[in-house]
N, C-alpha and C positions, 0 to 999 in steps of 0.2 A: 524793358524787362517784361517777360511773359507772365501770364497768370500763374503758370506752373512754377516758375522761379520765385514769384512772390510767396506762394504757398510753401515752397521748400524753405525759403528764409525764415517763414513764421514757425514751421513745424519741425525744422531740423531734418528735412528730407535727405534722400541719398546724394543729391548733387545740387550745388548752387547754380549751375548753368547748364549742365549737360542733361539731356533727356535720355536716360538709360533704359533699354528694354530689360525686363526682368529684375527690376530693382527691389523687389520684395513687396511692392504695394499690392493692395487688393485688387483682384481681377475678376473676370466673369465666373470663375470657379469658386469665388469666396464663400458662396452660400452652400456649396456642396459638402455634406457631412463627410468627415474623414478625408477630404481632399485637400485643395490648396489652403482652405481655411485653417486646417489643422496645422499646416506647415507654417502659415503666417503667424499663428499663436506661438508655435514653438520657436520661431525665429527670434521672438523677443528676448528669450533667454539663451538660445542656442549660439547665436552670433557672439554675444559677450562672453559666454563660456569658452567657445573655441579660441577667441582672442586672448582671454586670460590664460588658457593652457599653453598657447604659443609663447606668450611672454614669460610664463612660469619656467618653461623648458630653457628659454634663453637666459633667465636669471640663474637657473642651476648650472648651466654651462659657464656663465661668466664668473660666478662665485667659486666654482670648483677650480677654474683656471687661475683665479686670483690668489687663492690660498696655497696653490702649489708652486707658483713662480716666484723666483727671486727677483730683485729689482732690476729692471731693464736700464739701459744706458741713460735715458733722460729722466727717469722717475725721481732719483735722489735730488736732482736739482729742483724739480718742482715741489717736492715735499719739504725740502729745507727752505725754499722761498716762502711757501705757505706758512711754515712755522715761524719764520721771521716776520711775516705780516701779523701773525697772532700776538707775538711777544713784543716786537719793536715798533709796529705800525709804520713801516718805512718801505719805500721802493728802492731797494739796494741791489738785489740779485736778479739775474734773468730778465733784464729790461727788454730783451728782444721779443718777449711775449707779454702782452697786457695781463692785468691781474685777475680778470673774472674767473678764468679757469682755475687758477691756483687759489682763489678765494673759495671756490667749490671744494677743492681738495682740502682746504683748511678746515672745513666743517668736519671731515673725518679725523683730521690731525687733532683737532681740539678734543675729540673724545678720547683719543689715545694719550694725550697729554704728555708728550715726550720731554725729556730733559733737553735743555738747549742752552748753548753758551753763546750769547750774542757778541762776546768780545773776540771769539775765534775769528782769525783773519785768514783769508785764502780766496782762491777762486771759487765760483759757485759749485763746481764739481767737488772741490775739496771740502766745502762746507756740507754738502750732501753726504759725503762718505763719513765725515766726522759725526754728523747727526745719527746716522744709522748704525755705525760700527764702533765709535770711539767715545760715545757719551753715556754708555750704560743703558741704552735703549734696547728693546727687542725688535729687530728689524722686521721679523715675520708679523708681529702684532701691529706695528706702525704702518706697514704697507697694506695690511688688510683694511684698516680704518681709512687710509688715504685713498684706496681704490674704491671703497664702497659708494661714495657720492657720485663718481663717474658711472658706476654700474646702474645706479638708480636713474640718473639722467639718460643713460642709454635706453633704458626700458621706457621712459616717458617719450623718448623720440620714436619709439615703436608705436606708441599710441597716435603720434602725428602721422606716421606712415599709414596706419590703419585708416585714419580719418581722411587723409588726402586721396588714398586709393578708393575709399568708399564714396567720396564725392564724385569721383570720376566714373566708377564702374560698379556701384551699389555694394551690397553687403558681401557678396562673393568676392568681388574685386578687392574689398578691404581686407578680407581674410587672406587672399592670395598675396597681396602686397606685404602684409604683415608677416606671413610665413617666409617669403623671400628674404625679408629683412632679418627676422629672428633666427634664421639658419645661415646667414652670411658669415663665413669664417673671419674675414677681415674685420667686420663690425664687432663680432664677439671678441676677437683677439685684442683689439685696441679699446673697445668699450670696457674691458675688465682691467685696464691699467690706469694708473694715476697720471694720465697724459692729457693732451689738449686736442688731439686730432678729431676724435668722435664728437666731443662737445661743440667744437666749431662747425663741423659739418652738419650736425643735427640742428643747430640754430639757424643755419642757412636754409635747410629744408623747411623748418618751421616758418621762417619769414616768407618763403616762396608760397607755402600753403596759405598763409594769412592773407597775403596780398591777392591771391587767387579768390579767397572768400570775400575779399573787399569789393568784388563786383556787386555783391548784394548788400553788404553791410559795411560801407566805407568808413563811417564815423567810428565804429568799433575796431574794425580789422586793420585799417591803415596805420593807426598808431601802434597797435600790437605788432604788426609786421616790422615797423621801424624799431621797436624794442628788441624783437628777436634778431634783427639784423645787427643792431648795435651790440647785442650779446655775442654774436659771432665775431664781430670786429674787435671786441674787448677781450676775446679769448685767444685769437691768433690773427696776426697781421695779414696772413695769406688770404683772409676772407675779404679784404678791402676791394678787390675787383668785383665783388657781388654788390657793392653799394650802388653804383650807377645802373646795374641790371635791375635791381629791385625797384629803384626809382622809376626806371622806364616801365616796369611792369605795373607799378602803381598808377602811372599815366594811362596805361592801356586799360586798367580796371575801371577807370571812371570815365574814359573818353566817350563811350557810346551811350552814357546815361542820359544826357540832355544836350541838345544842339546849342541851346542858349547857355552862354557862359562856359563852353566847353574848355577853352584855353585856360581860363582862370581855375577851373576845377582841376584840370590836369596839373597845372603848376602847383596848386595847393596840395594835391595828393603827393607829388614828388617832394615837396617842402616838408610835409608832415613826417614822411618816412626818414628823411635826412636828418631833421631836427631830433627826432626820437632816438635815432642811432647815435648821434653825436652826444646826446644827453646821457645815454647808457655808458658810453666810454668814460665820460667825465665822472659819472657816479661810481664806476669801478674804482678809479684812482682815488676819489675822495673817501670811499669805504676803507681803503688801506691807510690813508693819511689825510685827514681833513685839511692839513697845511700844504699838501702837495709838494713835500720835499722830494728831492731826487739826489741821492748820494751813491752813485754807481760804484760797486766794488771793483770793477774792471774798467779800463779805459773805453770811451765811446769813440769810434772812428769818425773823422770828419768826411763829410760827403759834399762834393762840389758839383758844379754843372746843373743841369735841369733837374735832376733827381733831388739835389740839395735844396734848390729853390722851391719846388713843389712841396717837399717836406716841410720847409719853414712856414708855408702859407696855410697848411691844414689847420682847421680849428679844433685841435686836439691838444691834450696836456703835453707839456714839455717832455716828460718822461716817455710818452708814447712816441714822440717824434725822435727822441734819442734811440729808442728801440728800433725804429725804422732804419736809422743809420747803422746800427749793429747788423740788421739783416742785409742791408746793402753791402756791408763789409764781408759778410758770408758769401754773398753772390759774387764777389770779386775774387774769391779764392779758388783754387783748382782742387776739386775733389775727385777721388777715384770712384769709378762706377764698375759694376759687374753685371753683365747681361748675356744670357745664353752661353756662359762659360768663358766669355771674353772680358779681361780686365782692361780698363782704359782710364785715361785721366781726362777730365772735363765732363761735359754733359752731352747726351744725345737726345734730340728733340722727341724721338719716338719711344724713349724709355718707358715712360708712364703707360702709354697705350699698350705696349708689349708686356709689361709687368702685370697690368690689369687682366690681360688675356690669360696669363698663368694663374693669377690669384683669385679670379672670380669663378664661382661654380658655373658649369656649363649651362645648366637650366636657367640660371639668372641671366647669363649672356644672351641666350636664345630669346627668352621672354622680354627682356629689356629692350633688345634690339627690335623685336617685332612690335612691341608697344610704341617705341619711338617712331617707327615707320608709319604705323597706323595713325598716331597723333598728328603726323604731318599730312598724311594722305587722305584721311576721312574728314569730310566736312564737319560732322557733328562732334568730332574730337579735336578739331583744329583750334578751337578757343583755348584748350588747356595746353596746347603744345609749347607756347613760349614759356609758360610757367615751369613746365617739366624739363625742358631742354636748354633754355638759355643760361640759367644759373650754373648747372654743372658743366656746360659747354665752355662758357667764359672762364670759369675757375680752372678747368682742365687745361685750357689753352694757356693761361697765365702760368700754371704750375709746370707746364712743358718747356717754358723758356727759363726755368730755374737752373742753377749751377749744381744742385745736389740730387744725384740720382741714387737715393737712399732707401726708397720704399714706396709702396702703394698707399702708405698712411698719409702721404701728401696729397692723395686723391681719394680719400675714404668717403668723400661725398658721393662718388659715382655709384656704388651699390645702393646707397640710400634712394637716390632718384631713380635708378633702374628698377628698384622694387616697386615703386609706384607706377612707373611706365609699364612694367610687366602686367599690371592689372588691366591696363587698356585692352589687352587682347580679349578679355571677357565681355567687352562691349559689342563684339562682332559675332553674330550667330551663336549666342551663348550655348544653345543646346548641342552645337557641334564643337565648340572650343573648350567646353568644361573638361572633357576627358584629357585631351593633350596638355592643357594647362595644368590639370591636376598631376599628370604624370611628370611634368617638368619640374613642378613644385616638389614632388616626391624625390626626384632626382637630386635637387639641391639639398633636401633634408638628409638623405642617405649619404651624400658626399660630405656634408657637414658632420654628421654623427661618426663617420668613419674616421675623421681626423681628431675627434675628441680625445684628450684634452689639449692636443698640441695644435692650437689654432694659428699661432704666428707663422710657422713654416708651411702652412697650407698651400697646396697646388692642386688644380683640378686634374681629372683623370686623363685628359688629353696630354698632359705634360708629366704623367707618371705618378702623381700624388705627392704627399708631403715628404716621402722619403727621398725624392729626387729634386726638390726645390733648390737645395744648395748647389746643384750643378748648374742652375739657370740664373739665380739671383743671390743677393747677399744682404747684409745688414738687417734692417727691421722686417724684411721680407721673410727671413729665416731665423737668424740668430741675433738677438738683441741683448744677450746676457742673461736670459730668463731661466736657464736650466742649470745654474750653478748648484742649487740645492739637490736637484735630481742627480747630478753627477756625483756629488758627495755620497748620496745614498747608494748609487751603483758601485762606487769604489769600496764602500764599507761591506756591501753584500757579496760581491763577486771577486774582489781583488784586495782582500785585507793583508796589510803588511808589505805590499809590493812597492817598489820604487816608482813613483809617478812624476812624469814631467807634463807641464801644463802650459798651453798657449790659450789664454782666456780673453775674449773680447767682451768687456762689460764693465758695470760699475760695482759689482759685488767684490767682496773681500774673500778669497777662497779659504783662508785660515779660519775665518769665523765659522765656516760650515764644516770644519774638521778636515779639510783637504791640505795635506802636507805635500807640497809639490814644488819643483823648481822649473824655472823657465829655461827650456833648452837652447834658446837663441843666444848666441855668443859663446856657446860651448861647442867643442869640436864634435862632429856627428858620431865618431867612433866611441866617444865617452857616454853617449846617451843610450842607456839600456834600460829595459823594463817596459812600463806602459806609458804611452804618449797620448794625451788628450788635447785635441785642438778644436777650438770653436770654428764652425764651418765658415763664418765670415772671415776669420783670419786665414783659414785654408784657401779660400777663394782669392785672396790677395797675396798668397805666399810667393815670395821670390827668394832667391839666394839660399841661405843655410836652411831655412824652414822648408822650402820646397824640396830640397835634397833629403831632409829627414823624412818628410811625408812619402817621397817616392821610394825610399829605401826601407819603408815599414810596411807591415802587414795589417790592414784593417780587421778588427776583431769585434766591433760593435759600435753602436751609437746611442746617444741619449737625447731624447725629445726631438729627434730629427734636426738637432742644431749643434751637437757636439759629437765628433767622431773619435773613437778610441783605436789606437794602433798598438801593435806588438813590435818591439824591437828586441 
């Protein structure tokens, strides 16, 4: 460890291991009145102020989105499960996802204090619908409170992005990375929902940052990295491939510290991370039920072969291992996908990279790719490359082997790591890169603000923007049931008293929002007259009678870039 690194560890300098030019430290001009000394003094409050402003606009975007959207397909299940945790302290519903993310949602549910009938029987989806629409609760109020903890956590992950980028590229890099994160449409979209994707991704990023910091402070940061990793694994099982990656990074962080006892230190570092992660998973289940009971409401499939044997050997709670079997059951099913206008059955390995090209702002793609290349190619950035590239690379490779081509939410960790990687560009000839980096960050901000408040159907300008996303992708990329309330408002305002036919893909109950409509499927096309409203995800998969109805109708409008209105 160099003297500069030791000083940075003591004083909280810009980077734990990288020597970054222009990091805001005092220089030869520090004594010049009105020169860089003034800038350094102002930097003390200017940088936190700008970071706070970026997070404030992100909070405003997420809160606005959260209060306007009706429940998406997965949210009622998570909210009902969180409510069951609060009232019954049992692991019964939604075993395919561990409890931690739903315990977070439960903090908001506790404030809303909804009526709940624990004796109601049914699938987890039916329980969610019963809680929201059949128990005398206000679904708008309940969903607002359920989403709020995820919004807060998403903002805290913004602080991690800022800190990680600042470690790598100084104050300006921290602000650039935070801006890329704060304006990322996918992060805003899913960070404003009571779902698990952003929490799991943010915990993985936090773990990677802490294990990077462990190069200087291993006794503090290695256990904390394991805790963050455990939080990711205790939120979504898709984070499991990150466990060996972070353990390897822990070995890397302590490997060069001292030649004597190098192997023992490396083994201890990996063990600390693993033990802390496993402890967090057990703690999450114990927080729900100290007796660790597991009474699933729906059957858990049996899993045989190598996957079954590995699952049985994991040092994790029985309910967690049962949830893994449910996930393996999902992977054995044949799901329908939709990519660039083509409907197919099964999975395509290139689906997620292709969908990310559509759903990621062009400026973030450019800066993230350039930063990744620089991290590998430049000697002074190479130490951080494994921490920036290995976790998202391994997780993306694992997600690409999955059977469900249903959205970039399965890879929402990519924009998080890209935001930090993009900051690396500012470490190269900063006086020349400031302007292009600033312009690309501005491009991301403008692209994000243009799609407000319709973040779920976002597509970048190269693919036509959010109005064209439904022609390229489906499901949570475009239409996840979020615009039922907006559709109700549109029908009341522009089409009062008209006959309405509705094909809705989502978890909401149309009649609750005042939509009096019939499903045209199963009815002879010549009998369907009036206004036809079709969720774009349903239209993407339309075959037979529905396809005939759409083809013989005239588009007259759209709602939220996710529901199309036709005149018949």
